[in-house]
TORTI-510033 format. One record per residue: y, z, x of N, C-alpha, C, O in turn; residue in three letters; residue number from 1. Coordinates in steps of 0.05 Angstrom, whole numbers, plus 5000, padded with zeros to 4 digits. Atoms other than C-alpha are relative to their C-alpha. Layout:
// TORTI-510033
+------+------+------+------+------+------+------+------+------+------+------+------+------+-----+
|  nc2 |  nc3 |  nc1 | cac2 | cac3 | cac1 |  cc2 |  cc3 |  cc1 |  oc2 |  oc3 |  oc1 | code | pos |
+------+------+------+------+------+------+------+------+------+------+------+------+------+-----+
|    Y |    Z |    X |    Y |    Z |    X |    Y |    Z |    X |    Y |    Z |    X |  ALA | NUM |
...
+------+------+------+------+------+------+------+------+------+------+------+------+------+-----+
// end
This chain:
// TORTI-510033
+------+------+------+------+------+------+------+------+------+------+------+------+------+-----+
|  nc2 |  nc3 |  nc1 | cac2 | cac3 | cac1 |  cc2 |  cc3 |  cc1 |  oc2 |  oc3 |  oc1 | code | pos |
+------+------+------+------+------+------+------+------+------+------+------+------+------+-----+
| 5026 | 5004 | 4997 | 8879 | 3139 | 3357 | 4991 | 4969 | 5000 | 4976 | 4958 | 5016 |  UNK |   1 |
| 5012 | 5031 | 5008 | 8872 | 3065 | 3326 | 5015 | 4985 | 5023 | 5005 | 4963 | 5029 |  UNK |   2 |
| 4988 | 5014 | 4981 | 8920 | 3042 | 3382 | 4982 | 5002 | 5024 | 4976 | 4982 | 5038 |  UNK |   3 |
| 5015 | 5001 | 4972 | 8879 | 3070 | 3438 | 4976 | 4985 | 4995 | 4966 | 4974 | 5015 |  UNK |   4 |
| 5022 | 5013 | 5003 | 8820 | 3039 | 3407 | 5000 | 4965 | 5006 | 4985 | 4950 | 5019 |  UNK |   5 |
| 4986 | 5027 | 4995 | 8855 | 2973 | 3403 | 5003 | 4993 | 5032 | 4992 | 4974 | 5044 |  UNK |   6 |
| 4996 | 5007 | 4969 | 8877 | 2974 | 3475 | 4974 | 5004 | 5016 | 4971 | 4989 | 5036 |  UNK |   7 |
| 5027 | 5001 | 4988 | 8806 | 2993 | 3498 | 4987 | 4975 | 4996 | 4976 | 4963 | 5014 |  UNK |   8 |
| 5014 | 5031 | 5008 | 8778 | 2927 | 3462 | 5016 | 4984 | 5014 | 5003 | 4969 | 5029 |  UNK |   9 |
| 4984 | 5023 | 4983 | 8836 | 2887 | 3493 | 4991 | 5004 | 5029 | 4980 | 4984 | 5039 |  UNK |  10 |
| 5008 | 4997 | 4975 | 8822 | 2915 | 3564 | 4970 | 4990 | 5004 | 4964 | 4974 | 5021 |  UNK |  11 |
| 5026 | 5005 | 5000 | 8748 | 2911 | 3552 | 4991 | 4971 | 5001 | 4972 | 4964 | 5015 |  UNK |  12 |
| 4999 | 5032 | 5005 | 8755 | 2833 | 3535 | 5012 | 4989 | 5022 | 5003 | 4968 | 5032 |  UNK |  13 |
| 4987 | 5011 | 4975 | 8802 | 2822 | 3593 | 4984 | 5004 | 5026 | 4985 | 4988 | 5044 |  UNK |  14 |
| 5015 | 4992 | 4976 | 8757 | 2856 | 3643 | 4972 | 4980 | 4996 | 4963 | 4967 | 5014 |  UNK |  15 |
| 5027 | 5016 | 5002 | 8694 | 2819 | 3614 | 5004 | 4973 | 5008 | 4987 | 4961 | 5022 |  UNK |  16 |
| 4996 | 5031 | 4998 | 8728 | 2748 | 3616 | 5005 | 5001 | 5033 | 4993 | 4984 | 5046 |  UNK |  17 |
| 5000 | 5002 | 4968 | 8747 | 2761 | 3693 | 4972 | 5007 | 5014 | 4966 | 4997 | 5036 |  UNK |  18 |
| 5030 | 4999 | 4986 | 8675 | 2786 | 3708 | 4984 | 4977 | 4997 | 4968 | 4970 | 5014 |  UNK |  19 |
| 5019 | 5025 | 5002 | 8645 | 2722 | 3678 | 5007 | 4982 | 5016 | 4990 | 4966 | 5023 |  UNK |  20 |
| 4990 | 5024 | 4982 | 8689 | 2679 | 3723 | 4994 | 5008 | 5029 | 4994 | 4991 | 5047 |  UNK |  21 |
| 5005 | 4994 | 4969 | 8674 | 2718 | 3787 | 4968 | 5004 | 5001 | 4957 | 5009 | 5023 |  UNK |  22 |
| 5025 | 4984 | 4998 | 8603 | 2736 | 3764 | 4991 | 5026 | 5010 | 4970 | 5033 | 5021 |  UNK |  23 |
| 5001 | 4972 | 4997 | 8613 | 2802 | 3770 | 4999 | 5016 | 4974 | 5020 | 5016 | 4962 |  UNK |  24 |
| 5000 | 4984 | 5027 | 8597 | 2844 | 3709 | 5009 | 5027 | 5006 | 5001 | 5039 | 5026 |  UNK |  25 |
| 4989 | 4972 | 4993 | 8636 | 2908 | 3702 | 4993 | 5014 | 4972 | 4992 | 5039 | 4974 |  UNK |  26 |
| 5011 | 4979 | 5022 | 8615 | 2934 | 3629 | 4975 | 4990 | 4991 | 4964 | 5005 | 4975 |  UNK |  27 |
| 5034 | 5003 | 5007 | 8546 | 2901 | 3619 | 4992 | 4985 | 5024 | 5008 | 4976 | 5040 |  UNK |  28 |
| 5012 | 5008 | 4977 | 8494 | 2875 | 3668 | 5000 | 4973 | 4998 | 5000 | 4959 | 4978 |  UNK |  29 |
| 5006 | 5033 | 4996 | 8488 | 2806 | 3698 | 4973 | 4995 | 5000 | 4956 | 5009 | 5011 |  UNK |  30 |
| 5028 | 5007 | 5005 | 8427 | 2769 | 3678 | 5000 | 4972 | 5018 | 5020 | 4958 | 5021 |  UNK |  31 |
| 5002 | 5028 | 4985 | 8399 | 2706 | 3722 | 4974 | 4991 | 4984 | 4953 | 5004 | 4980 |  UNK |  32 |
| 5023 | 5019 | 5012 | 8356 | 2651 | 3684 | 4987 | 4983 | 5018 | 5001 | 4968 | 5031 |  UNK |  33 |
| 5010 | 5021 | 4983 | 8307 | 2612 | 3723 | 4984 | 4977 | 4986 | 4969 | 4986 | 4969 |  UNK |  34 |
| 5016 | 5020 | 5014 | 8275 | 2549 | 3697 | 4987 | 4978 | 5027 | 4999 | 4961 | 5040 |  UNK |  35 |
| 5016 | 5013 | 4980 | 8223 | 2519 | 3745 | 4981 | 4977 | 4989 | 4968 | 4979 | 4969 |  UNK |  36 |
| 5021 | 5024 | 5001 | 8185 | 2452 | 3749 | 4976 | 5006 | 5018 | 4977 | 5005 | 5042 |  UNK |  37 |
| 5028 | 5000 | 4988 | 8113 | 2465 | 3766 | 4977 | 4976 | 4990 | 4953 | 4979 | 4991 |  UNK |  38 |
| 5013 | 5018 | 5007 | 8089 | 2400 | 3741 | 4987 | 4986 | 5022 | 4992 | 4993 | 5046 |  UNK |  39 |
| 5014 | 5014 | 4973 | 8047 | 2351 | 3784 | 5022 | 4982 | 5007 | 5038 | 4971 | 4991 |  UNK |  40 |
| 4981 | 5019 | 4988 | 8087 | 2312 | 3834 | 4996 | 4970 | 4990 | 5015 | 4954 | 4992 |  UNK |  41 |
| 4999 | 5029 | 5003 | 8062 | 2246 | 3812 | 5007 | 4995 | 4969 | 5002 | 4972 | 4960 |  UNK |  42 |
| 4989 | 5004 | 5027 | 8089 | 2255 | 3739 | 5030 | 4995 | 4997 | 5046 | 4993 | 5016 |  UNK |  43 |
| 4968 | 5006 | 5007 | 8156 | 2242 | 3705 | 5017 | 5030 | 5009 | 5009 | 5053 | 5008 |  UNK |  44 |
| 4983 | 4972 | 4994 | 8211 | 2292 | 3727 | 5003 | 5014 | 4975 | 5000 | 5004 | 4952 |  UNK |  45 |
| 4997 | 4981 | 5026 | 8224 | 2347 | 3681 | 5033 | 4996 | 4997 | 5051 | 5002 | 5013 |  UNK |  46 |
| 4969 | 4993 | 5012 | 8289 | 2338 | 3642 | 5007 | 5024 | 4984 | 4990 | 5033 | 4968 |  UNK |  47 |
| 4992 | 4973 | 5014 | 8327 | 2400 | 3613 | 5029 | 4994 | 4992 | 5044 | 4977 | 5002 |  UNK |  48 |
| 4971 | 4994 | 5008 | 8389 | 2418 | 3576 | 4998 | 5032 | 4986 | 4981 | 5040 | 4970 |  UNK |  49 |
| 5000 | 4975 | 5004 | 8407 | 2487 | 3568 | 5025 | 5009 | 4989 | 5044 | 4994 | 4996 |  UNK |  50 |
| 4971 | 4992 | 5015 | 8466 | 2522 | 3527 | 4996 | 5024 | 4988 | 4974 | 5033 | 4983 |  UNK |  51 |
| 5000 | 4978 | 5013 | 8488 | 2581 | 3494 | 5023 | 4988 | 4979 | 5029 | 4964 | 4979 |  UNK |  52 |
| 4976 | 5007 | 5018 | 8547 | 2582 | 3438 | 5021 | 4994 | 5015 | 5036 | 4975 | 5006 |  UNK |  53 |
| 4975 | 5000 | 4985 | 8599 | 2587 | 3489 | 4997 | 4982 | 5026 | 5018 | 4977 | 5037 |  UNK |  54 |
| 5001 | 5009 | 4978 | 8572 | 2550 | 3548 | 4974 | 4978 | 5002 | 4950 | 4984 | 5001 |  UNK |  55 |
| 5017 | 5027 | 4998 | 8541 | 2479 | 3555 | 4991 | 4996 | 5029 | 5006 | 4987 | 5046 |  UNK |  56 |
| 5002 | 5009 | 4965 | 8504 | 2474 | 3627 | 4992 | 4971 | 5000 | 4987 | 4960 | 5022 |  UNK |  57 |
| 5004 | 5030 | 4993 | 8490 | 2404 | 3615 | 4970 | 4991 | 5004 | 4952 | 5007 | 5004 |  UNK |  58 |
| 5024 | 5010 | 4993 | 8432 | 2360 | 3628 | 4989 | 5000 | 5027 | 5007 | 4995 | 5044 |  UNK |  59 |
| 5004 | 4999 | 4970 | 8393 | 2363 | 3694 | 4968 | 4992 | 4995 | 4954 | 5000 | 4976 |  UNK |  60 |
| 5023 | 5006 | 4997 | 8329 | 2328 | 3719 | 4993 | 5014 | 5032 | 5006 | 5014 | 5053 |  UNK |  61 |
| 5009 | 4985 | 4984 | 8283 | 2368 | 3759 | 4973 | 4993 | 5013 | 4953 | 4991 | 4999 |  UNK |  62 |
| 5026 | 5014 | 4988 | 8230 | 2342 | 3812 | 4981 | 5024 | 5002 | 4988 | 5046 | 4993 |  UNK |  63 |
| 5021 | 4982 | 5001 | 8168 | 2381 | 3823 | 5009 | 5022 | 5024 | 5013 | 5013 | 5047 |  UNK |  64 |
| 4996 | 4982 | 4983 | 8183 | 2450 | 3858 | 5027 | 5009 | 4999 | 5034 | 5028 | 5013 |  UNK |  65 |
| 4973 | 4993 | 5001 | 8256 | 2453 | 3839 | 5005 | 5017 | 4976 | 4993 | 5016 | 4955 |  UNK |  66 |
| 4994 | 4978 | 5027 | 8290 | 2512 | 3797 | 5034 | 4993 | 4994 | 5053 | 4988 | 5008 |  UNK |  67 |
| 4969 | 4998 | 5008 | 8351 | 2510 | 3759 | 4999 | 5026 | 4987 | 4982 | 5036 | 4972 |  UNK |  68 |
| 4994 | 4970 | 5011 | 8386 | 2578 | 3747 | 5026 | 4999 | 4995 | 5040 | 4979 | 5001 |  UNK |  69 |
| 4975 | 4992 | 5007 | 8447 | 2608 | 3724 | 5000 | 5030 | 4997 | 4980 | 5045 | 4997 |  UNK |  70 |
| 4998 | 4971 | 5005 | 8475 | 2674 | 3714 | 5022 | 5005 | 4981 | 5036 | 4986 | 4973 |  UNK |  71 |
| 4981 | 4997 | 5023 | 8520 | 2708 | 3662 | 5002 | 5028 | 4998 | 4983 | 5042 | 5007 |  UNK |  72 |
| 4999 | 4977 | 5011 | 8544 | 2772 | 3638 | 4993 | 5003 | 4972 | 5002 | 4986 | 4957 |  UNK |  73 |
| 5005 | 4995 | 5023 | 8515 | 2800 | 3578 | 5019 | 5009 | 4980 | 5033 | 5028 | 4987 |  UNK |  74 |
| 4975 | 4989 | 5015 | 8563 | 2809 | 3518 | 4996 | 5029 | 4993 | 4975 | 5040 | 4986 |  UNK |  75 |
| 4997 | 4971 | 5006 | 8583 | 2876 | 3507 | 4990 | 5007 | 4970 | 4979 | 5029 | 4966 |  UNK |  76 |
| 5011 | 4997 | 5025 | 8565 | 2869 | 3433 | 4969 | 4992 | 4996 | 4958 | 4991 | 4975 |  UNK |  77 |
| 5024 | 5009 | 4999 | 8500 | 2847 | 3453 | 4987 | 4975 | 4981 | 4966 | 4977 | 4969 |  UNK |  78 |
| 5008 | 5020 | 5014 | 8495 | 2780 | 3420 | 4997 | 4976 | 5013 | 5000 | 4955 | 5000 |  UNK |  79 |
| 5003 | 5024 | 4982 | 8484 | 2733 | 3477 | 4971 | 4987 | 4995 | 4950 | 5000 | 4991 |  UNK |  80 |
| 5026 | 5012 | 5004 | 8430 | 2678 | 3467 | 5006 | 4972 | 5010 | 5024 | 4958 | 5003 |  UNK |  81 |
| 4999 | 5028 | 4986 | 8416 | 2617 | 3513 | 4972 | 4983 | 4992 | 4950 | 4994 | 4989 |  UNK |  82 |
| 5024 | 5014 | 5006 | 8367 | 2564 | 3495 | 4994 | 4977 | 5017 | 5015 | 4970 | 5029 |  UNK |  83 |
| 5009 | 5021 | 4985 | 8333 | 2508 | 3533 | 4985 | 4982 | 4986 | 4969 | 4991 | 4969 |  UNK |  84 |
| 5014 | 5015 | 5011 | 8305 | 2442 | 3513 | 4988 | 4982 | 5026 | 5003 | 4971 | 5042 |  UNK |  85 |
| 5013 | 5017 | 4974 | 8252 | 2408 | 3566 | 4986 | 4978 | 4988 | 4973 | 4980 | 4967 |  UNK |  86 |
| 5015 | 5024 | 5004 | 8227 | 2341 | 3563 | 4981 | 4992 | 5026 | 4988 | 4994 | 5050 |  UNK |  87 |
| 5018 | 5010 | 4981 | 8167 | 2316 | 3602 | 4981 | 4974 | 4997 | 4958 | 4977 | 4988 |  UNK |  88 |
| 5011 | 5026 | 5015 | 8145 | 2244 | 3591 | 5003 | 5001 | 4972 | 5024 | 5003 | 4959 |  UNK |  89 |
| 5000 | 5005 | 5032 | 8122 | 2240 | 3522 | 4995 | 5028 | 4985 | 4984 | 5028 | 4963 |  UNK |  90 |
| 5003 | 4975 | 5010 | 8122 | 2318 | 3510 | 5028 | 5014 | 5001 | 5043 | 5007 | 5020 |  UNK |  91 |
| 4976 | 4984 | 4995 | 8181 | 2366 | 3500 | 4995 | 5030 | 4985 | 4975 | 5036 | 4972 |  UNK |  92 |
| 4998 | 4974 | 5014 | 8198 | 2436 | 3475 | 5027 | 5013 | 5005 | 5038 | 5015 | 5027 |  UNK |  93 |
| 4975 | 4984 | 4997 | 8259 | 2476 | 3458 | 4993 | 5027 | 4991 | 4976 | 5032 | 4973 |  UNK |  94 |
| 5006 | 4971 | 4999 | 8260 | 2550 | 3464 | 5021 | 5018 | 5012 | 5034 | 5011 | 5031 |  UNK |  95 |
| 4976 | 4979 | 4994 | 8308 | 2614 | 3470 | 4985 | 5009 | 5027 | 4962 | 5016 | 5030 |  UNK |  96 |
| 5008 | 4987 | 4972 | 8306 | 2634 | 3543 | 5013 | 5025 | 5008 | 5008 | 5037 | 5029 |  UNK |  97 |
| 4990 | 4973 | 4997 | 8347 | 2693 | 3534 | 5014 | 5007 | 4972 | 5030 | 4992 | 4961 |  UNK |  98 |
| 4988 | 4986 | 5023 | 8365 | 2738 | 3471 | 5004 | 5031 | 5006 | 4986 | 5047 | 5013 |  UNK |  99 |
| 4987 | 4971 | 4998 | 8407 | 2804 | 3477 | 4979 | 5017 | 4992 | 4971 | 5035 | 5008 |  UNK | 100 |
| 5012 | 4983 | 5015 | 8362 | 2833 | 3425 | 4968 | 4999 | 5014 | 4953 | 5015 | 5004 |  UNK | 101 |
| 5020 | 4998 | 4987 | 8300 | 2819 | 3471 | 5002 | 5004 | 5029 | 4982 | 5000 | 5042 |  UNK | 102 |
| 4991 | 4999 | 4972 | 8334 | 2834 | 3539 | 4977 | 5018 | 5021 | 4973 | 5015 | 5046 |  UNK | 103 |
| 5015 | 4983 | 4987 | 8286 | 2886 | 3556 | 4974 | 4986 | 5017 | 4962 | 4997 | 5036 |  UNK | 104 |
| 5021 | 5016 | 4988 | 8232 | 2830 | 3572 | 5008 | 4989 | 5023 | 4990 | 4978 | 5036 |  UNK | 105 |
| 4987 | 5011 | 4971 | 8275 | 2807 | 3634 | 5008 | 5029 | 5016 | 5030 | 5039 | 5016 |  UNK | 106 |
| 4996 | 4978 | 4981 | 8260 | 2867 | 3681 | 5018 | 4991 | 5023 | 5021 | 4967 | 5029 |  UNK | 107 |
| 4985 | 5005 | 4980 | 8306 | 2872 | 3736 | 5025 | 4979 | 4990 | 5038 | 4968 | 5008 |  UNK | 108 |
| 4981 | 5018 | 5010 | 8356 | 2828 | 3693 | 4994 | 4970 | 5013 | 5013 | 4955 | 5021 |  UNK | 109 |
| 5007 | 5029 | 4999 | 8316 | 2763 | 3709 | 4981 | 4994 | 4980 | 4965 | 5009 | 4970 |  UNK | 110 |
| 5020 | 5011 | 5020 | 8281 | 2720 | 3664 | 4994 | 4970 | 5015 | 5011 | 4955 | 5023 |  UNK | 111 |
| 5010 | 5024 | 4983 | 8233 | 2662 | 3699 | 4988 | 4988 | 4980 | 4975 | 5001 | 4964 |  UNK | 112 |
| 5012 | 5018 | 5019 | 8213 | 2604 | 3659 | 4985 | 4978 | 5019 | 4996 | 4969 | 5039 |  UNK | 113 |
| 5014 | 5024 | 4983 | 8161 | 2552 | 3688 | 4991 | 4982 | 4985 | 4975 | 4990 | 4967 |  UNK | 114 |
| 5010 | 5023 | 5015 | 8147 | 2483 | 3660 | 4971 | 4991 | 5020 | 4970 | 4984 | 5044 |  UNK | 115 |
| 5028 | 5004 | 4990 | 8069 | 2472 | 3672 | 4987 | 4983 | 4986 | 4994 | 4982 | 4963 |  UNK | 116 |
| 5017 | 5022 | 5018 | 8019 | 2415 | 3648 | 4990 | 5015 | 4976 | 4984 | 5001 | 4956 |  UNK | 117 |
| 5010 | 4987 | 5021 | 7995 | 2471 | 3600 | 5017 | 5008 | 4980 | 5010 | 5014 | 4957 |  UNK | 118 |
| 4978 | 4991 | 5017 | 8060 | 2490 | 3571 | 5020 | 5014 | 5017 | 5020 | 5012 | 5042 |  UNK | 119 |
| 4979 | 4986 | 4988 | 8119 | 2536 | 3584 | 4991 | 5032 | 5005 | 4981 | 5046 | 4987 |  UNK | 120 |
| 5012 | 4978 | 4995 | 8104 | 2598 | 3622 | 5020 | 5021 | 5008 | 5040 | 5012 | 5020 |  UNK | 121 |
| 4979 | 4983 | 4997 | 8144 | 2665 | 3630 | 4993 | 5024 | 5016 | 4971 | 5035 | 5015 |  UNK | 122 |
| 5008 | 4970 | 4990 | 8150 | 2728 | 3671 | 5030 | 5008 | 5004 | 5049 | 4993 | 5009 |  UNK | 123 |
| 4972 | 4987 | 5004 | 8209 | 2782 | 3664 | 5009 | 5005 | 5028 | 5027 | 5022 | 5031 |  UNK | 124 |
| 4990 | 4989 | 4969 | 8219 | 2786 | 3746 | 5004 | 4972 | 5014 | 4996 | 4951 | 5005 |  UNK | 125 |
| 4997 | 5026 | 4984 | 8238 | 2735 | 3795 | 4997 | 5013 | 5033 | 5013 | 5031 | 5039 |  UNK | 126 |
| 5020 | 5019 | 5003 | 8200 | 2723 | 3841 | 4976 | 5005 | 4981 | 4966 | 5027 | 4982 |  UNK | 127 |
| 5020 | 4993 | 5020 | 8146 | 2716 | 3785 | 4975 | 5014 | 5015 | 4969 | 5013 | 5039 |  UNK | 128 |
| 5025 | 4983 | 4990 | 8083 | 2758 | 3790 | 4979 | 4994 | 4983 | 4958 | 4986 | 4994 |  UNK | 129 |
| 5017 | 5006 | 5019 | 8047 | 2748 | 3727 | 5011 | 4983 | 4977 | 5022 | 4993 | 4958 |  UNK | 130 |
| 4995 | 5018 | 5020 | 8061 | 2685 | 3688 | 4984 | 5001 | 4974 | 4959 | 5001 | 4976 |  UNK | 131 |
| 5014 | 5000 | 5024 | 8043 | 2687 | 3615 | 5010 | 4976 | 4984 | 5033 | 4969 | 4983 |  UNK | 132 |
| 4992 | 5023 | 5013 | 8039 | 2626 | 3574 | 5012 | 5007 | 4972 | 5001 | 5021 | 4955 |  UNK | 133 |
| 4983 | 4994 | 5027 | 8093 | 2628 | 3516 | 4998 | 4981 | 4981 | 4992 | 4988 | 4958 |  UNK | 134 |
| 4998 | 5021 | 5012 | 8098 | 2560 | 3491 | 4980 | 4975 | 5007 | 4975 | 4970 | 5031 |  UNK | 135 |
| 5018 | 5022 | 4994 | 8052 | 2499 | 3485 | 5023 | 4978 | 4997 | 5044 | 4982 | 4986 |  UNK | 136 |
| 4981 | 5023 | 5003 | 8087 | 2429 | 3492 | 4991 | 4989 | 4975 | 4969 | 4992 | 4965 |  UNK | 137 |
| 5003 | 5017 | 5020 | 8099 | 2383 | 3435 | 5007 | 4969 | 5002 | 5019 | 4959 | 5021 |  UNK | 138 |
| 4993 | 5032 | 4992 | 8104 | 2306 | 3425 | 5031 | 4997 | 5004 | 5046 | 5012 | 4992 |  UNK | 139 |
| 4972 | 5005 | 4996 | 8170 | 2285 | 3446 | 5015 | 4992 | 4971 | 5002 | 4982 | 4953 |  UNK | 140 |
| 4990 | 5002 | 5023 | 8221 | 2280 | 3391 | 5023 | 4978 | 5012 | 5034 | 4964 | 4995 |  UNK | 141 |
| 4985 | 5016 | 4988 | 8266 | 2237 | 3439 | 5025 | 5017 | 5007 | 5029 | 5040 | 4997 |  UNK | 142 |
| 4979 | 4988 | 4990 | 8329 | 2251 | 3475 | 5026 | 4994 | 4988 | 5047 | 5005 | 4997 |  UNK | 143 |
+------+------+------+------+------+------+------+------+------+------+------+------+------+-----+
// end
């Protein structure tokens, strides 16, 4: 019985690893995260850095109307967590964009975040339908 469980665990890890590379999730659902720039076109670009414990997605500069997106397979032990740090001129905000523990907020396996002059908005679907303000901007701490 123990050998069967060990083999099942090994195969699950193997297939999950293959699925992540091909973006086809076999054991757990695939999620897509969107971060959009809806700031005024005459303002500084939005700079962002997103990462998880295992994946650093790097720094990106978004012009008005641009969207940065990525997808991933949720961990089968439900411990996936991604965060982003956004900078806009003299303002910034760091926040969690996906947490397995709150995955039900992302209907249809999509999480949509939008940088707006008033703050950071969220909708659990893409394309967004009803955006809700989740966070205020803070004074920038520097890059």
